[in-house]
RODO-2510 file (C-alpha; in nm, 4 decimals, decimal comma):
residues 583
     n   res          X          Y          Z
     1     m     2,5045    -0,8927     6,4666
     2     p     2,4995    -1,0543     6,1177
     3     n     2,7743    -0,8441     5,9566
     4     r     3,0291    -0,8208     6,2335
     5     l     3,3205    -0,7729     5,9929
     6     f     3,1286    -0,4973     5,8161
     7     w     3,0765    -0,3049     6,1388
     8     k     3,4291    -0,3694     6,2637
     9     i     3,5965    -0,2398     5,9490
    10     g     3,3538     0,0503     5,8985
    11     l     3,3722     0,1686     6,2569
    12     l     3,7485     0,1206     6,2613
    13     y     3,7924     0,3444     5,9562
    14     l     3,5522     0,5985     6,1059
    15     l     3,7347     0,5930     6,4400
    16     l     4,0713     0,6361     6,2714
    17     f     3,9418     0,9313     6,0711
    18     c     3,7916     1,0895     6,3837
    19     l     4,1229     1,0500     6,5614
    20     v     4,3034     1,2105     6,2694
    21     m     4,0566     1,4992     6,2519
    22     f     4,0755     1,5448     6,6289
    23     a     4,4527     1,5610     6,6067
    24     v     4,4326     1,8070     6,3171
    25     g     4,1791     2,0217     6,5042
    26     f     4,3856     2,0098     6,8220
    27     l     4,7060     2,1069     6,6416
    28     a     4,5227     2,3748     6,4424
    29     a     4,3722     2,5198     6,7616
    30     r     4,7144     2,5279     6,9215
    31     a     4,8602     2,6920     6,6138
    32     l     4,5820     2,9509     6,6033
    33     r     4,6219     3,0213     6,9742
    34     q     4,9965     3,0587     6,9360
    35     e     4,9473     3,2856     6,6401
    36     a     4,7011     3,4945     6,8448
    37     v     4,9490     3,5169     7,1333
    38     d     5,2306     3,6199     6,8996
    39     s     5,0044     3,8785     6,7336
    40     a     4,9030     4,0155     7,0744
    41     f     5,2671     4,0480     7,1832
    42     l     5,3532     4,2285     6,8583
    43     q     5,0629     4,4683     6,9171
    44     l     5,1642     4,5292     7,2798
    45     e     5,5317     4,5800     7,1872
    46     g     5,4357     4,8430     6,9295
    47     l     5,2165     5,0248     7,1794
    48     a     5,4907     5,0007     7,4431
    49     r     5,7398     5,1706     7,2104
    50     l     5,4820     5,4411     7,1403
    51     f     5,4084     5,4943     7,5082
    52     t     5,7749     5,4947     7,6193
    53     s     5,8550     5,7524     7,3505
    54     n     5,6100     5,9807     7,5362
    55     p     5,6450     5,8510     7,8953
    56     p     5,3763     5,9284     8,1511
    57     p     5,4391     6,2444     8,3558
    58     e     5,4790     6,2496     8,7329
    59     a     5,2191     6,5148     8,8191
    60     p     4,8720     6,3706     8,8825
    61     p     4,6754     6,6000     8,6457
    62     e     4,9092     6,5353     8,3537
    63     l     4,9301     6,1620     8,4477
    64     d     4,5515     6,1279     8,4352
    65     a     4,5401     6,2920     8,0942
    66     w     4,8182     6,0593     7,9746
    67     m     4,6316     5,7550     8,1017
    68     k     4,3179     5,8605     7,9126
    69     w     4,5290     5,8990     7,6006
    70     a     4,6776     5,5473     7,6526
    71     a     4,3337     5,3955     7,7208
    72     a     4,2260     5,5027     7,3719
    73     s     4,4514     5,2234     7,2352
    74     g     4,2054     4,9591     7,3614
    75     v     4,4483     4,7854     7,5988
    76     r     4,4854     4,8017     7,9748
    77     v     4,7810     5,0157     8,0800
    78     a     4,9334     5,0399     8,4279
    79     v     5,2246     5,2425     8,5648
    80     i     5,4067     5,0481     8,8386
    81     g     5,6795     5,1611     9,0714
    82     a     6,0044     4,9727     9,1364
    83     d     5,8519     4,8361     9,4577
    84     g     5,5660     4,6738     9,2645
    85     k     5,3031     4,9281     9,3732
    86     v     5,0561     5,0347     9,1028
    87     l     5,0813     5,4141     9,0586
    88     a     4,8159     5,4517     8,7890
    89     e     4,6148     5,2327     8,5524
    90     t     4,3491     5,2720     8,2853
    91     e     4,1177     5,0061     8,4321
    92     p     4,1608     4,9703     8,8083
    93     d     4,1658     4,6078     8,9283
    94     r     3,9368     4,6121     9,2290
    95     g     4,0056     4,2496     9,3071
    96     r     4,3768     4,3087     9,3585
    97     t     4,4799     4,3266     9,7244
    98     e     4,8601     4,3206     9,6928
    99     t     5,1417     4,4495     9,4763
   100     v     5,2340     4,2958     9,1405
   101     s     5,6023     4,2529     9,2250
   102     n     5,5699     3,8727     9,2110
   103     t     5,4423     3,8575     8,8486
   104     p     5,6938     3,7197     8,5969
   105     e     5,6568     4,0055     8,3478
   106     f     5,7266     4,2627     8,6224
   107     r     6,0383     4,0790     8,7443
   108     d     6,1717     4,0324     8,3908
   109     a     6,1063     4,3999     8,2999
   110     l     6,2751     4,5205     8,6169
   111     a     6,5746     4,2913     8,5626
   112     r     6,6183     4,2882     8,1824
   113     g     6,4149     4,5871     8,0578
   114     s     6,1113     4,3941     7,9285
   115     g     5,8996     4,0923     8,0192
   116     r     5,6009     3,9005     7,8918
   117     a     5,3538     3,6416     8,0198
   118     v     5,0240     3,4702     7,9368
   119     r     4,8062     3,3646     8,2303
   120     r     4,4480     3,3484     8,3457
   121     d     4,3175     3,6604     8,5143
   122     s     4,1085     3,5696     8,8183
   123     t     3,9102     3,8957     8,7985
   124     l     3,8240     3,8693     8,4287
   125     g     3,7962     3,4891     8,4293
   126     r     3,9927     3,4530     8,1026
   127     e     4,3448     3,4366     7,9647
   128     v     4,5313     3,7704     7,9358
   129     v     4,8528     3,8584     7,7494
   130     y     5,0852     4,0806     7,9560
   131     y     5,3787     4,2877     7,8330
   132     a     5,5917     4,5028     8,0663
   133     v     5,8719     4,7493     7,9788
   134     r     6,1006     4,9524     8,2019
   135     y     6,1539     5,3244     8,1413
   136     p     6,3410     5,5940     8,3355
   137     p     6,1242     5,8808     8,4699
   138     p     6,2549     6,2363     8,4794
   139     q     6,3335     6,1923     8,8462
   140     g     6,3257     5,9099     9,1008
   141     g     6,3666     5,5301     9,0521
   142     p     6,2718     5,3320     8,7431
   143     r     5,9118     5,2785     8,6439
   144     i     5,7438     4,9808     8,4803
   145     l     5,4846     5,0301     8,2102
   146     c     5,2581     4,7183     8,1978
   147     l     5,0205     4,6539     7,9068
   148     a     4,7500     4,3823     7,9125
   149     l     4,5267     4,2489     7,6346
   150     p     4,2646     3,9673     7,6788
   151     l     4,3559     3,6702     7,4538
   152     a     3,9954     3,6251     7,3420
   153     e     4,0042     3,9672     7,1790
   154     a     4,3290     3,8780     7,0022
   155     q     4,1716     3,5524     6,8791
   156     g     3,8615     3,7198     6,7453
   157     a     4,0095     3,7422     6,3954
   158     k     4,1028     3,3732     6,3996
   159     s     3,7670     3,2325     6,5160
   160     q     3,6238     3,2362     6,1649
   161     v     3,9129     3,0216     6,0407
   162     r     3,8523     2,7682     6,3185
   163     n     3,4810     2,7530     6,2446
   164     n     3,5461     2,6965     5,8761
   165     l     3,7891     2,4173     5,9674
   166     w     3,5305     2,2351     6,1781
   167     v     3,2631     2,2674     5,9083
   168     a     3,5020     2,1244     5,6477
   169     s     3,5994     1,8437     5,8868
   170     l     3,2350     1,7527     5,9429
   171     l     3,1689     1,7340     5,5689
   172     i     3,4787     1,5209     5,5115
   173     l     3,3747     1,2979     5,8023
   174     i     3,0357     1,2323     5,6434
   175     f     3,1971     1,1518     5,3090
   176     v     3,4597     0,9218     5,4624
   177     a     3,1959     0,7430     5,6708
   178     a     2,9889     0,6709     5,3617
   179     v     3,2905     0,5480     5,1635
   180     s     3,4336     0,3345     5,4499
   181     f     3,0986     0,1675     5,5262
   182     s     3,0425     0,0949     5,1578
   183     f     3,3915    -0,0563     5,1212
   184     s     3,3652    -0,2578     5,4432
   185     q     3,0241    -0,3929     5,3418
   186     r     3,1601    -0,5195     5,0091
   187     l     3,4656    -0,6662     5,1805
   188     a     3,2487    -0,8383     5,4430
   189     q     3,0319    -0,9910     5,1693
   190     r     3,3364    -1,1361     4,9950
   191     v     3,4735    -1,2769     5,3226
   192     e     3,1334    -1,4269     5,4010
   193     r     3,1387    -1,5923     5,0577
   194     l     3,4758    -1,7537     5,1394
   195     k     3,3418    -1,8634     5,4773
   196     r     3,0416    -2,0371     5,3182
   197     y     3,2733    -2,2145     5,0751
   198     s     3,4974    -2,3366     5,3601
   199     q     3,1910    -2,4775     5,5360
   200     q     3,0895    -2,6444     5,2105
   201     v     3,4314    -2,8146     5,1852
   202     a     3,4127    -2,9173     5,5524
   203     d     3,0754    -3,0826     5,4781
   204     g     3,2369    -3,2921     5,2040
   205     d     3,1394    -3,0876     4,8969
   206     f     3,4681    -3,0275     4,7100
   207     r     3,3272    -2,8369     4,4078
   208     a     3,5389    -2,5401     4,3008
   209     l     3,4516    -2,1865     4,4103
   210     p     3,3177    -1,9650     4,1255
   211     a     3,5768    -1,7105     4,0073
   212     d     3,5764    -1,3645     4,1636
   213     s     3,5608    -1,0587     3,9374
   214     s     3,8207    -0,8751     4,1458
   215     d     4,1922    -0,9400     4,1214
   216     d     4,3253    -0,8946     4,4719
   217     e     4,4346    -1,0989     4,7749
   218     l     4,0827    -1,2240     4,8493
   219     s     4,0400    -1,3551     4,4955
   220     e     4,3787    -1,5279     4,5265
   221     l     4,2611    -1,6767     4,8556
   222     g     3,9489    -1,8077     4,6828
   223     r     4,1575    -1,9738     4,4102
   224     a     4,3877    -2,1239     4,6785
   225     l     4,0850    -2,2622     4,8643
   226     s     3,9534    -2,4191     4,5431
   227     e     4,2913    -2,5822     4,4760
   228     t     4,3100    -2,7015     4,8375
   229     a     3,9639    -2,8534     4,8084
   230     a     4,0695    -3,0414     4,4931
   231     r     4,3803    -3,1773     4,6630
   232     l     4,1810    -3,2669     4,9719
   233     e     3,9348    -3,4605     4,7576
   234     r     4,2207    -3,6608     4,6034
   235     t     4,3713    -3,7241     4,9482
   236     v     4,0394    -3,8395     5,0927
   237     r     3,9920    -4,0745     4,7980
   238     i     4,3421    -4,2204     4,8471
   239     l     4,2932    -4,2590     5,2230
   240     t     3,9590    -4,4280     5,1683
   241     d     4,1185    -4,6778     4,9298
   242     e     4,4036    -4,7408     5,1740
   243     r     4,1602    -4,7884     5,4605
   244     n     3,9621    -5,0403     5,2597
   245     f     4,2816    -5,2211     5,1638
   246     s     4,4073    -5,2243     5,5243
   247     s     4,0741    -5,3508     5,6479
   248     a     4,0859    -5,6322     5,3932
   249     v     4,4416    -5,7278     5,4934
   250     l     4,3730    -5,7152     5,8684
   251     g     4,0490    -5,9054     5,8236
   252     s     4,2306    -6,1911     5,6500
   253     m     4,5084    -6,2205     5,9118
   254     a     4,5251    -6,5277     6,1322
   255     e     4,6469    -6,3145     6,4238
   256     g     4,3912    -6,1227     6,6215
   257     v     4,4279    -5,7454     6,5706
   258     a     4,2439    -5,4692     6,7545
   259     v     4,2872    -5,0919     6,7848
   260     v     4,1780    -4,9094     7,1001
   261     d     4,1554    -4,5397     7,1820
   262     a     4,3027    -4,3555     7,4817
   263     g     4,0187    -4,4831     7,7018
   264     a     4,0870    -4,8506     7,6096
   265     r     3,7680    -4,8602     7,3984
   266     i     3,7824    -5,0743     7,0837
   267     v     3,7915    -4,8728     6,7616
   268     f     3,8675    -5,1585     6,5199
   269     a     3,8888    -5,5380     6,5432
   270     n     3,9313    -5,8141     6,2859
   271     q     3,7489    -6,1455     6,2722
   272     a     4,0367    -6,3394     6,4314
   273     f     4,0270    -6,1136     6,7382
   274     a     3,6517    -6,1592     6,7686
   275     v     3,6969    -6,5383     6,7592
   276     v     3,9668    -6,5277     7,0288
   277     v     3,7594    -6,3180     7,2714
   278     g     3,4402    -6,5078     7,1866
   279     t     3,2350    -6,2018     7,0877
   280     p     3,0654    -6,1346     6,7508
   281     l     3,2621    -5,8902     6,5397
   282     d     2,9767    -5,6401     6,5059
   283     e     2,9534    -5,6215     6,8872
   284     c     3,3232    -5,5444     6,9465
   285     t     3,3550    -5,1962     6,8027
   286     g     3,2783    -4,9138     7,0431
   287     r     3,2827    -5,1268     7,3591
   288     p     3,5477    -5,1210     7,6366
   289     l     3,8250    -5,3769     7,5906
   290     l     3,7752    -5,5226     7,9392
   291     e     3,4065    -5,5805     7,8688
   292     v     3,4793    -5,7620     7,5428
   293     a     3,7911    -5,9640     7,6372
   294     r     3,7270    -6,0079     8,0137
   295     q     4,1030    -6,0324     8,0656
   296     p     4,2510    -5,7884     8,3229
   297     d     4,6122    -5,8712     8,2249
   298     l     4,5374    -5,7784     7,8647
   299     v     4,3888    -5,4434     7,9706
   300     a     4,6818    -5,3798     8,2054
   301     g     4,9280    -5,4278     7,9184
   302     v     4,7301    -5,1897     7,6973
   303     q     4,7143    -4,9251     7,9686
   304     r     5,0895    -4,9550     8,0251
   305     a     5,1543    -4,9105     7,6527
   306     l     4,9264    -4,6036     7,6491
   307     r     5,0904    -4,4587     7,9591
   308     e     5,4597    -4,5276     7,8890
   309     g     5,4590    -4,5248     7,5093
   310     a     5,6603    -4,8494     7,5061
   311     v     5,5911    -5,1764     7,3256
   312     v     5,4487    -5,4138     7,5878
   313     r     5,4637    -5,7897     7,5339
   314     s     5,2990    -6,0488     7,7549
   315     e     5,1502    -6,3963     7,7381
   316     i     4,7856    -6,4529     7,8218
   317     e     4,5557    -6,7538     7,8331
   318     f     4,2078    -6,7427     7,6832
   319     g     3,9397    -7,0024     7,7481
   320     a     3,8410    -7,2146     8,0444
   321     g     3,8036    -7,5778     7,9309
   322     r     4,0921    -7,5963     7,6861
   323     p     4,2825    -7,2686     7,7319
   324     r     4,4922    -7,1343     7,4504
   325     n     4,8101    -6,9299     7,4919
   326     f     4,8598    -6,6011     7,3097
   327     i     5,1562    -6,3653     7,2885
   328     v     5,0026    -6,0183     7,3142
   329     t     5,1896    -5,7182     7,1741
   330     a     5,0541    -5,3737     7,2647
   331     a     5,2072    -5,0642     7,1038
   332     r     5,1048    -4,7018     7,1394
   333     i     5,0059    -4,5161     6,8208
   334     e     4,9820    -4,1400     6,7730
   335     a     4,7342    -3,9572     6,5516
   336     d     4,7637    -3,5795     6,5751
   337     a     4,6390    -3,4794     6,9225
   338     a     4,4758    -3,8187     6,9896
   339     h     4,6474    -4,1449     7,0683
   340     g     4,5619    -4,5089     7,1144
   341     a     4,7150    -4,8561     7,0994
   342     v     4,7184    -5,1507     6,8614
   343     l     4,6931    -5,5092     6,9910
   344     v     4,8231    -5,8169     6,8131
   345     l     4,7381    -6,1641     6,9506
   346     h     4,9640    -6,4421     6,8231
   347     d     4,8593    -6,7996     6,9014
   348     v     5,1501    -6,9910     7,0626
   349     t     4,9485    -7,2761     7,2115
   350     d     5,1279    -7,5462     7,0120
   351     i     5,4693    -7,3961     7,0839
   352     r     5,3993    -7,3898     7,4552
   353     r     5,2783    -7,7507     7,4449
   354     l     5,6030    -7,8640     7,2817
   355     e     5,8050    -7,6652     7,5324
   356     r     5,6210    -7,8314     7,8196
   357     v     5,6909    -8,1715     7,6686
   358     r     6,0613    -8,0910     7,6438
   359     r     6,0768    -7,9547     7,9976
   360     d     5,8940    -8,2588     8,1351
   361     f     6,1325    -8,4893     7,9502
   362     v     6,4386    -8,3201     8,0928
   363     a     6,2882    -8,3193     8,4407
   364     n     6,1938    -8,6885     8,4234
   365     v     6,5314    -8,7985     8,2876
   366     s     6,7128    -8,5959     8,5502
   367     h     6,4941    -8,7436     8,8221
   368     e     6,5538    -9,0984     8,7020
   369     l     6,9305    -9,0470     8,6878
   370     r     6,9630    -8,9288     9,0440
   371     t     6,9037    -9,2721     9,2110
   372     p     7,1724    -9,4736     9,0264
   373     l     7,4135    -9,1838     9,0459
   374     t     7,3679    -9,1670     9,4197
   375     a     7,4284    -9,5420     9,4449
   376     v     7,7453    -9,5197     9,2332
   377     q     7,8734    -9,2386     9,4483
   378     g     7,7926    -9,4339     9,7668
   379     f     7,9661    -9,7557     9,6549
   380     a     8,2660    -9,5554     9,5385
   381     e     8,3028    -9,4006     9,8825
   382     t     8,2697    -9,7496    10,0398
   383     l     8,5446    -9,8861     9,8191
   384     l     8,7637    -9,5896     9,8985
   385     s     8,7323    -9,6753    10,2642
   386     g     8,9610    -9,9816    10,2117
   387     a     8,7415   -10,2622    10,0786
   388     m     8,9544   -10,3201     9,7738
   389     d     9,2761   -10,5258     9,7930
   390     d     9,4767   -10,3269     9,5382
   391     r     9,4483   -10,0055     9,7191
   392     d     9,6280    -9,7737     9,4744
   393     t     9,4536    -9,8914     9,1611
   394     s     9,1170    -9,9183     9,3271
   395     r     9,1458    -9,5720     9,4711
   396     r     9,2319    -9,4212     9,1341
   397     f     8,9395    -9,5859     8,9569
   398     l     8,6970    -9,5172     9,2321
   399     q     8,7952    -9,1497     9,2363
   400     i     8,7157    -9,1332     8,8679
   401     i     8,3780    -9,2956     8,9343
   402     r     8,3054    -9,0508     9,2115
   403     d     8,4091    -8,7497     9,0026
   404     h     8,1883    -8,8497     8,7134
   405     a     7,9026    -8,9265     8,9450
   406     a     7,9397    -8,5847     9,1054
   407     r     7,9486    -8,4220     8,7654
   408     l     7,6331    -8,6066     8,6605
   409     g     7,4740    -8,4903     8,9818
   410     r     7,5608    -8,1305     8,9046
   411     l     7,4314    -8,1787     8,5531
   412     t     7,1043    -8,3086     8,6895
   413     d     7,0764    -8,0132     8,9264
   414     d     7,1467    -7,7662     8,6469
   415     l     6,8903    -7,9291     8,4191
   416     l     6,6294    -7,9122     8,6897
   417     k     6,7136    -7,5535     8,7644
   418     l     6,7011    -7,4570     8,3962
   419     s     6,3720    -7,6364     8,3558
   420     a     6,2276    -7,4476     8,6519
   421     i     6,3476    -7,1165     8,5118
   422     e     6,2013    -7,1785     8,1672
   423     a     5,8751    -7,2916     8,3219
   424     g     5,8574    -6,9669     8,5169
   425     k     5,8646    -7,1487     8,8512
   426     l     6,1767    -6,9852     8,9850
   427     t     6,0779    -6,7644     9,2763
   428     l     6,2822    -6,4575     9,3630
   429     q     6,3107    -6,2834     9,6973
   430     i     6,3527    -5,9294     9,5691
   431     r     6,5263    -5,6843     9,7985
   432     a     6,8091    -5,4306     9,7987
   433     v     7,1360    -5,6095     9,7165
   434     s     7,4578    -5,4348     9,8207
   435     v     7,7196    -5,4594     9,5465
   436     a     8,0038    -5,4423     9,7977
   437     n     7,8534    -5,7279    10,0011
   438     l     7,7960    -5,9354     9,6863
   439     f     8,1575    -5,8849     9,5784
   440     e     8,2900    -5,9783     9,9210
   441     i     8,0943    -6,3071     9,9327
   442     c     8,1890    -6,4172     9,5805
   443     l     8,5564    -6,3162     9,6094
   444     e     8,5919    -6,5134     9,9314
   445     t     8,4619    -6,8255     9,7546
   446     a     8,6844    -6,7789     9,4484
   447     h     8,9946    -6,6833     9,6472
   448     q     9,1200    -7,0397     9,7009
   449     a     9,1015    -7,1391     9,3330
   450     a     9,2596    -6,8084     9,2264
   451     s     9,5433    -6,8404     9,4795
   452     a     9,6232    -7,1900     9,3513
   453     k     9,6917    -7,0347     9,0070
   454     n     9,8552    -6,7217     9,1476
   455     i     9,5760    -6,5054     9,0000
   456     v     9,5232    -6,1582     9,1475
   457     l     9,1614    -6,0710     9,2408
   458     s     9,0747    -5,7010     9,2800
   459     t     8,7724    -5,4688     9,2864
   460     k     8,7160    -5,1087     9,1681
   461     h     8,4511    -4,8398     9,2155
   462     v     8,2161    -5,0210     9,4514
   463     s     8,1553    -4,7899     9,7478
   464     a     7,9573    -4,5217     9,5600
   465     v     7,7400    -4,7651     9,3600
   466     p     7,3707    -4,7839     9,4674
   467     a     7,2071    -5,1112     9,5675
   468     m     7,0593    -5,3439     9,3068
   469     r     6,7041    -5,4738     9,2932
   470     g     6,7344    -5,8502     9,3036
   471     d     6,7591    -6,1824     9,4843
   472     l     7,0910    -6,2000     9,6740
   473     m     7,1351    -6,5771     9,6384
   474     r     7,0550    -6,5758     9,2651
   475     m     7,2828    -6,2778     9,2000
   476     q     7,5553    -6,4521     9,4007
   477     e     7,5063    -6,7635     9,1848
   478     v     7,5446    -6,5579     8,8648
   479     l     7,8526    -6,3662     8,9781
   480     q     8,0134    -6,6824     9,1224
   481     n     7,9678    -6,8579     8,7885
   482     l     8,1340    -6,5684     8,6049
   483     l     8,4245    -6,5663     8,8546
   484     d     8,4734    -6,9439     8,8321
   485     n     8,4860    -6,9222     8,4521
   486     a     8,7322    -6,6343     8,4717
   487     v     8,9609    -6,8330     8,7044
   488     l     8,9283    -7,1414     8,4833
   489     y     9,0211    -6,9648     8,1592
   490     t     9,2885    -6,7305     8,2974
   491     a     9,6493    -6,8442     8,2859
   492     p     9,8552    -6,8560     8,6097
   493     g     9,9828    -6,5137     8,7116
   494     g     9,6887    -6,3354     8,5478
   495     r     9,4467    -6,0804     8,6900
   496     i     9,0703    -6,0721     8,7463
   497     t     8,9035    -5,7389     8,8229
   498     l     8,5532    -5,6768     8,9487
   499     r     8,4115    -5,3333     8,8689
   500     a     8,0705    -5,1741     8,9224
   501     w     7,9104    -4,8407     8,8264
   502     q     7,5725    -4,6760     8,7793
   503     d     7,4320    -4,6351     8,4276
   504     a     7,1024    -4,4404     8,4192
   505     r     6,8650    -4,6588     8,6268
   506     d     7,0811    -4,9718     8,6111
   507     v     7,3744    -5,0989     8,8140
   508     v     7,6398    -5,2538     8,5878
   509     i     7,8859    -5,5181     8,7112
   510     c     8,1866    -5,6124     8,5013
   511     v     8,4041    -5,9249     8,5483
   512     e     8,7248    -5,8602     8,3561
   513     d     9,0001    -6,1189     8,3147
   514     t     9,3272    -6,1536     8,1257
   515     g     9,2421    -6,5032     7,9988
   516     i     9,2437    -6,6658     7,6573
   517     g     8,9499    -6,4659     7,5214
   518     i     8,6511    -6,5725     7,3117
   519     p     8,6275    -6,5519     6,9288
   520     h     8,3703    -6,3047     6,7995
   521     g     8,1681    -6,5717     6,6262
   522     e     8,1202    -6,7657     6,9481
   523     q     8,0516    -6,4835     7,1934
   524     e     7,6725    -6,5085     7,1678
   525     r     7,6668    -6,8885     7,1528
   526     i     7,8410    -6,9343     7,4871
   527     f     7,5042    -6,8594     7,6525
   528     e     7,3461    -7,1625     7,4815
   529     r     7,2972    -7,4818     7,6786
   530     f     7,5900    -7,7291     7,6666
   531     y     7,7954    -7,5011     7,4394
   532     r     8,1654    -7,4784     7,5311
   533     v     8,4431    -7,2752     7,3698
   534     d     8,7184    -7,4982     7,5142
   535     e     8,5349    -7,8259     7,5655
   536     a     8,8365    -8,0216     7,6927
   537     r     8,9187    -7,7690     7,9663
   538     s     8,5527    -7,7332     8,0648
   539     r     8,5034    -8,1053     8,1082
   540     e     8,8334    -8,1364     8,2900
   541     a     8,7136    -7,8742     8,5390
   542     g     8,3802    -8,0498     8,5824
   543     g     8,1644    -7,7906     8,4075
   544     t     7,8185    -7,8847     8,2830
   545     g     7,7901    -7,6273     8,0032
   546     l     7,4747    -7,4834     8,1599
   547     g     7,6166    -7,2184     8,3906
   548     l     7,6082    -6,9205     8,1523
   549     s     7,2668    -7,0219     8,0190
   550     i     7,1285    -7,0327     8,3729
   551     a     7,3003    -6,7041     8,4557
   552     r     7,1438    -6,5271     8,1575
   553     h     6,7980    -6,6633     8,2463
   554     i     6,8340    -6,5430     8,6055
   555     i     6,9435    -6,1943     8,4980
   556     e     6,6592    -6,1680     8,2480
   557     i     6,4098    -6,2646     8,5203
   558     h     6,5532    -5,9730     8,7197
   559     g     6,4760    -5,7446     8,4263
   560     g     6,8431    -5,7026     8,3372
   561     r     7,0951    -5,8024     8,0689
   562     l     7,4068    -6,0225     8,0487
   563     w     7,6559    -5,9855     7,7660
   564     v     8,0248    -6,0305     7,6867
   565     e     8,3011    -5,8382     7,5101
   566     s     8,6202    -6,0257     7,4327
   567     e     8,9282    -6,0416     7,2154
   568     v     9,1208    -6,3636     7,1607
   569     g     9,4423    -6,3575     7,3646
   570     q     9,3473    -6,0337     7,5431
   571     g     9,0900    -6,1545     7,7924
   572     s     8,7143    -6,1153     7,8338
   573     r     8,4719    -5,8750     8,0006
   574     f     8,1356    -6,0070     8,1157
   575     f     7,8746    -5,7378     8,1929
   576     v     7,5665    -5,7709     8,4139
   577     a     7,3129    -5,4838     8,4147
   578     v     7,0363    -5,4993     8,6771
   579     p     6,7879    -5,2233     8,7741
   580     q     6,8911    -5,0331     9,0837
   581     w     6,6869    -5,0447     9,4035
   582     e     6,4280    -4,7685     9,4375
   583     a     6,2884    -4,7412     9,7864
***
């Protein structure tokens, strides 16, 4: 139907008018009926007063004459005894087979002197108005005089009014239908005009809508649409300029940049990205990322960013003969109801090469130092066995040699371990690690050194903490290092407390001591290699300066964090947060 709005509005107005006219006709009919009923009762009451002023006689001949006189009034008249038996009536009801004692007008007349009712007469097949009045006869019990008048006869005078009402309603209906359909047609044409203009704007034509001659809400809507179209044209122009500018900037970047949609299909890529993946730029757009890059790890990172909404960073190698290393950053982007991800590939090949050189150097030096150090340690133990003449002096010097050799051995081990961690060669045996068990093992090891300094070791809040996700030996190494440092830097008579609790999805361990504390400016640097806050005490205790650096690397491999909070003179609190075990 081409003019649906026209028909909807026109038929709606017509329906509303019909409902109104139906309601008016219904109420008018009720009013006319009620008026007819009231008029009939008034007529019957007047006749009842007339008849009771000259009551019907008891003798049959006189009673028949009286009934003929009453019948001349045009209503049905019946004389009824107190027992409900009809004694005489102007129009005998041949369909009646019982007394009328159960009719409401009879009961009311017998009880209160008069009664009335309106009901359908089964014999006549129409509504009848009844009026009954009680009167005392010259002798015997009371009598009831019942008058009846068909309602249709009482409504005869009102039928002309009802007919005139329906004729007037029909004429008004025709007039209203013509007016409503004319108005709705004009309104539908104006709405259709606005619809065509909206489609024009949607197609990219932002010319203003010609002014409407009317001055109403629709004309205001047309002006608003024209203003919106003008603003939309300016916005589109600005966005086009920004897009061109962004494309120029991204195209000139040395880093590879690509944008993918929710299905990991490339929407945009710059020239650097095309060079990295080895595909011509004009063949990248619109193709799946896996098909273009042929790198499952890259696609997995993008899918994780799309799924979790987090920034995902990973390192990937591209190329077969001479592979190059890239740091890939994938971040989810939102655009109204759609979403996607942006990829940035940063070339770190040279950085990784230098890091490998440094790691190889440390590993080689450490390996070369182990043989002479072992020899020094062996000769020192031989001399300590009694080979030297001056036993006291020789023993003292040889102990120094052995201690330094042992320290160099530990340094070598730590360098090798750190090199393995940085090279990503440290293997973890991940399983559920009980915090209570970890505390028990580490406290037992640290108990001897703490007892020598009269330091109290205690634990809090361990039983209700869930298991951690980690390598037991590596976690033991981290916690033991923190405990050894706490014992080393805590004065005799101090206290060291181990605490643990659950924080969201992590298990947090805290090693709290009452030691000397760490200045704020040095709290982050203590995790650097070979950095010492109290260098003299650290060397005296045989520390290598690599323990906290190794500990932080181990915790980060576990996906956790290691940090410190400290005040000088008030002690330190080292925190380890590791994801909890999820079976």
